[in-house]
MARBA-3410 file (N, C-alpha, C, O; in Angstrom, 1 decimal):
98
-47.1,32.2,45.2,-46.2,31.3,44.6,-46.9,30.0,44.2,-46.8,29.5,43.1 ~ -47.7,29.5,45.1,-48.5,28.2,44.9,-49.5,28.5,43.8,-49.8,27.6,42.9 ~ -50.1,29.7,43.8,-51.1,30.0,42.8,-50.5,30.1,41.4,-51.1,29.7,40.5 ~ -49.3,30.6,41.4,-48.6,30.7,40.1,-48.2,29.3,39.6,-48.4,29.0,38.4 ~ -47.8,28.4,40.5,-47.5,27.1,40.1,-48.7,26.4,39.6,-48.6,25.7,38.5
-49.8,26.5,40.3,-51.1,25.9,39.8,-51.5,26.4,38.5,-52.0,25.7,37.6 ~ -51.4,27.7,38.3,-51.7,28.4,37.0,-50.8,27.8,35.9,-51.3,27.6,34.8 ~ -49.6,27.7,36.1,-48.6,27.2,35.1,-49.0,25.7,34.8,-48.9,25.3,33.6 ~ -49.3,24.9,35.8,-49.6,23.5,35.6,-50.9,23.4,34.8,-51.0,22.5,33.9 ~ -51.8,24.3,35.0,-53.1,24.3,34.3,-52.8,24.7,32.8,-53.4,24.1,31.9
-51.9,25.7,32.6,-51.6,26.0,31.2,-50.9,24.9,30.5,-51.1,24.6,29.3 ~ -50.0,24.2,31.2,-49.3,23.0,30.6,-50.3,21.9,30.2,-50.2,21.4,29.2 ~ -51.2,21.7,31.1,-52.3,20.6,30.9,-53.1,21.0,29.7,-53.4,20.2,28.8 ~ -53.5,22.3,29.6,-54.3,22.8,28.4,-53.5,22.7,27.1,-54.1,22.2,26.1 ~ -52.2,23.1,27.2,-51.4,23.0,25.9,-51.2,21.6,25.5,-51.2,21.3,24.3
-51.0,20.7,26.5,-50.8,19.3,26.1,-52.1,18.7,25.5,-52.0,18.0,24.5 ~ -53.2,19.0,26.1,-54.5,18.5,25.6,-54.8,19.1,24.2,-55.2,18.3,23.3 ~ -54.4,20.3,24.0,-54.7,20.9,22.7,-53.7,20.3,21.6,-54.2,20.0,20.5 ~ -52.5,20.1,22.0,-51.5,19.5,21.1,-52.0,18.1,20.7,-51.8,17.6,19.6 ~ -52.5,17.4,21.7,-52.9,16.0,21.5,-54.1,16.0,20.6,-54.2,15.1,19.7
-55.1,16.9,20.8,-56.3,17.0,20.0,-55.9,17.3,18.5,-56.5,16.7,17.6 ~ -54.9,18.2,18.4,-54.5,18.5,17.0,-53.8,17.3,16.3,-54.0,17.1,15.1 ~ -53.0,16.6,17.1,-52.4,15.4,16.5,-53.4,14.4,16.1,-53.3,13.8,15.0 ~ -54.4,14.2,16.9,-55.4,13.2,16.6,-56.2,13.6,15.3,-56.5,12.8,14.5 ~ -56.5,14.9,15.2,-57.2,15.4,14.1,-56.4,15.2,12.8,-56.9,14.9,11.8
-55.0,15.5,12.9,-54.2,15.3,11.7,-54.2,13.8,11.3,-54.2,13.5,10.1 ~ -54.1,12.9,12.3,-54.0,11.5,12.0,-55.3,11.0,11.3,-55.3,10.3,10.4 ~ -56.5,11.5,11.9,-57.8,11.2,11.3,-57.9,11.7,9.9,-58.4,11.0,9.0 ~ -57.4,12.9,9.6,-57.5,13.5,8.3,-56.6,12.7,7.3,-57.0,12.4,6.2 ~ -55.4,12.3,7.7,-54.6,11.5,6.9,-55.2,10.1,6.6,-55.1,9.6,5.5
-55.8,9.5,7.6,-56.4,8.2,7.5,-57.6,8.3,6.5,-57.7,7.4,5.6 ~ -58.4,9.4,6.6,-59.5,9.6,5.6,-58.9,9.8,4.2,-59.5,9.3,3.2 ~ -57.8,10.6,4.1,-57.3,10.9,2.8,-56.8,9.7,2.1,-56.9,9.5,0.9 ~ -56.2,8.7,2.8,-55.6,7.5,2.2,-56.5,6.3,2.4,-56.1,5.2,1.9 ~ -57.6,6.5,3.0,-58.6,5.4,3.2,-58.1,4.3,4.1,-58.3,3.1,3.9
-57.4,4.7,5.2,-56.8,3.7,6.1,-57.8,3.5,7.3,-58.6,4.3,7.6 ~ -57.6,2.3,7.9,-58.4,1.9,9.1,-57.4,1.6,10.2,-56.2,1.6,10.0 ~ -57.9,1.5,11.4,-57.0,1.1,12.5,-56.3,-0.2,12.3,-55.2,-0.4,12.7 ~ -57.0,-1.1,11.6,-56.4,-2.4,11.3,-55.2,-2.3,10.4,-54.2,-3.0,10.5 ~ -55.3,-1.3,9.5,-54.1,-1.0,8.6,-52.9,-0.6,9.3,-51.8,-0.7,8.8
-53.1,0.0,10.5,-52.0,0.6,11.2,-51.3,-0.5,12.1,-50.3,-0.3,12.7 ~ -51.9,-1.7,12.1,-51.3,-2.8,12.8,-51.5,-2.8,14.3,-50.7,-3.2,15.1 ~ -52.6,-2.2,14.7,-52.9,-2.1,16.1,-53.6,-3.4,16.6,-54.8,-3.3,17.0 ~ -52.9,-4.5,16.5,-53.5,-5.8,16.9,-53.0,-6.2,18.3,-53.0,-7.3,18.7 ~ -52.5,-5.2,19.0,-51.9,-5.4,20.4,-53.0,-5.9,21.3,-54.0,-5.2,21.4
-52.7,-6.9,22.0,-53.7,-7.4,23.0,-53.5,-6.7,24.3,-52.3,-6.4,24.7 ~ -54.5,-6.4,25.1,-54.3,-5.8,26.4,-53.6,-6.7,27.3,-53.7,-8.0,27.3 ~ -52.7,-6.2,28.2,-52.0,-7.0,29.1,-52.9,-7.6,30.1,-53.8,-7.0,30.6 ~ -52.7,-8.9,30.4,-53.5,-9.6,31.3,-52.7,-9.9,32.6,-51.5,-10.1,32.5 ~ -53.3,-9.9,33.7,-52.7,-10.2,34.9,-52.4,-11.7,35.0,-53.2,-12.5,34.6
-51.3,-12.1,35.6,-50.9,-13.5,35.8,-51.9,-14.1,36.8,-52.2,-13.5,37.8 ~ -52.3,-15.3,36.5,-53.2,-16.0,37.4,-52.4,-16.8,38.4,-53.0,-17.3,39.4 ~ -51.1,-16.9,38.2,-50.3,-17.6,39.1,-49.7,-16.6,40.1,-49.1,-15.7,39.8 ~ -49.9,-16.9,41.4,-49.4,-15.9,42.4,-47.8,-16.0,42.4,-47.2,-17.0,42.2 ~ -47.2,-14.9,42.7,-45.8,-14.8,42.8,-45.3,-15.6,44.0,-45.8,-15.6,45.1
-44.2,-16.3,43.7,-43.6,-17.1,44.8,-42.6,-16.2,45.6,-41.9,-15.4,45.1 ~ -42.7,-16.5,46.9,-41.7,-15.7,47.8,-40.4,-16.4,47.7,-40.3,-17.7,47.8 ~ -39.3,-15.7,47.6,-38.0,-16.2,47.4,-37.3,-16.2,48.8,-37.5,-15.3,49.6 ~ -36.6,-17.3,49.1,-35.9,-17.5,50.3,-34.8,-16.4,50.4,-34.2,-16.1,49.4 ~ -34.5,-16.0,51.7,-33.5,-15.0,51.9,-32.1,-15.7,51.7,-31.9,-16.8,52.1
-31.2,-14.9,51.1,-29.8,-15.4,50.9,-28.9,-14.7,51.8,-27.8,-15.2,52.1 ~ -29.3,-13.5,52.3,-28.4,-12.7,53.2,-29.3,-12.2,54.4,-30.5,-11.9,54.2 ~ -28.6,-12.2,55.6,-29.4,-11.9,56.8,-28.5,-11.1,57.7,-27.3,-11.4,57.9 ~ -29.0,-10.1,58.4,-28.3,-9.3,59.3,-28.7,-9.8,60.7,-29.9,-9.6,61.1 ~ -27.8,-10.3,61.5,-28.1,-10.8,62.8,-28.4,-9.6,63.8,-29.2,-9.8,64.7
-27.8,-8.5,63.5,-28.0,-7.3,64.4,-29.3,-6.7,64.2,-29.9,-6.3,65.2 ~ -29.8,-6.6,63.0,-31.1,-5.9,62.8,-32.2,-6.9,62.5,-33.4,-6.6,62.7 ~ -31.9,-8.2,62.2,-32.9,-9.2,61.9,-33.5,-9.0,60.5,-34.4,-9.8,60.1 ~ -33.0,-8.1,59.7,-33.4,-7.9,58.3,-32.8,-8.9,57.4,-31.7,-9.4,57.6 ~ -33.5,-9.2,56.3,-32.9,-10.2,55.3,-33.1,-9.6,53.9,-33.9,-8.7,53.7
-32.4,-10.3,52.9,-32.5,-9.9,51.5,-32.4,-11.1,50.7,-31.5,-12.0,51.0 ~ -33.2,-11.2,49.7,-33.2,-12.4,48.8,-32.0,-12.5,47.8,-31.8,-13.5,47.2 ~ -31.4,-11.3,47.6,-30.3,-11.3,46.6,-30.8,-10.8,45.3,-30.1,-10.6,44.4 ~ -32.1,-10.5,45.2,-32.7,-10.0,44.0,-33.0,-8.5,44.2,-33.3,-8.0,45.3 ~ -33.0,-7.8,43.1,-33.3,-6.3,43.1,-32.1,-5.6,43.7,-31.0,-6.1,43.9
-32.4,-4.3,44.1,-31.4,-3.4,44.7,-31.1,-3.9,46.1,-31.9,-4.5,46.8 ~ -29.8,-3.6,46.4,-29.4,-4.0,47.8,-30.1,-3.1,48.8,-30.3,-1.9,48.5 ~ -30.6,-3.6,49.9,-31.2,-2.8,50.9,-30.2,-1.9,51.6,-29.0,-2.1,51.6 ~ -30.7,-0.8,52.2,-29.9,0.2,52.8,-29.0,-0.4,53.9,-27.9,0.0,54.0 ~ -29.6,-1.3,54.7,-28.8,-1.9,55.8,-27.6,-2.6,55.3,-26.5,-2.6,55.9
-27.7,-3.3,54.1,-26.6,-4.0,53.6,-25.6,-3.0,53.0,-24.3,-3.2,53.1 ~ -26.0,-2.0,52.3,-25.1,-1.0,51.7,-24.3,-0.3,52.8,-23.1,-0.2,52.6 ~ -24.9,0.0,53.9,-24.2,0.6,55.0,-23.1,-0.3,55.5,-22.0,0.1,55.8 ~ -23.5,-1.6,55.7,-22.5,-2.5,56.3,-21.4,-2.8,55.3,-20.2,-2.9,55.7 ~ -21.7,-2.8,54.0,-20.6,-3.0,53.0,-19.7,-1.8,53.0,-18.5,-2.0,52.8
-20.2,-0.6,53.1,-19.5,0.6,53.1,-18.6,0.7,54.3,-17.5,1.3,54.3 ~ -19.0,0.0,55.4,-18.2,0.0,56.6,-17.1,-1.0,56.6,-16.3,-1.2,57.6 ~ -17.0,-1.8,55.5,-15.9,-2.7,55.4,-16.3,-4.2,55.5,-15.4,-5.0,55.3 ~ -17.5,-4.5,55.7,-17.9,-5.9,55.8,-18.0,-6.5,54.4,-18.0,-5.8,53.4 ~ -18.0,-7.8,54.4,-18.1,-8.5,53.1,-19.5,-9.1,52.9,-20.2,-9.4,53.9
-19.9,-9.2,51.7,-21.2,-9.8,51.4,-21.4,-11.2,52.0,-22.4,-11.6,52.5 ~ -20.3,-11.9,52.0,-20.3,-13.3,52.5,-20.5,-13.4,54.0,-20.9,-14.4,54.5 ~ -20.2,-12.2,54.7,-20.5,-12.2,56.1,-22.0,-12.3,56.4,-22.4,-12.7,57.5 ~ -22.8,-12.0,55.5,-24.3,-12.0,55.7,-25.0,-13.2,55.0,-26.2,-13.3,55.1 ~ -24.2,-14.1,54.4,-24.8,-15.2,53.7,-25.5,-16.1,54.7,-25.0,-16.4,55.8
-26.7,-16.5,54.3,-27.5,-17.4,55.2,-26.9,-18.8,55.1,-26.7,-19.3,53.9 ~ -26.7,-19.4,56.2,-26.1,-20.8,56.2,-27.2,-21.8,55.9,-28.3,-21.8,56.6 ~ -27.0,-22.7,55.0,-28.1,-23.6,54.6,-28.0,-24.9,55.5,-28.8,-25.8,55.3
END
């Protein structure tokens, strides 16, 4: 079973590589036919650079007294909060008092 899976994955990789090679060859042929360069295609995209400013840690807005876990209110709700909300608690029950 594992050998079959590996063989299929190898065939997929080879087919993908062959399709990619064929596509590149077609694009190069069309570029040569029409006298195009990479600049003509508008490939002036700059590579992404990493931010030099470190990310700021956000203060917690919600806290569980029973588990000691907290959540900033950003992103997905953590599992402990989802379980508590499903059990009938309110989000305001976990609000951090300022």
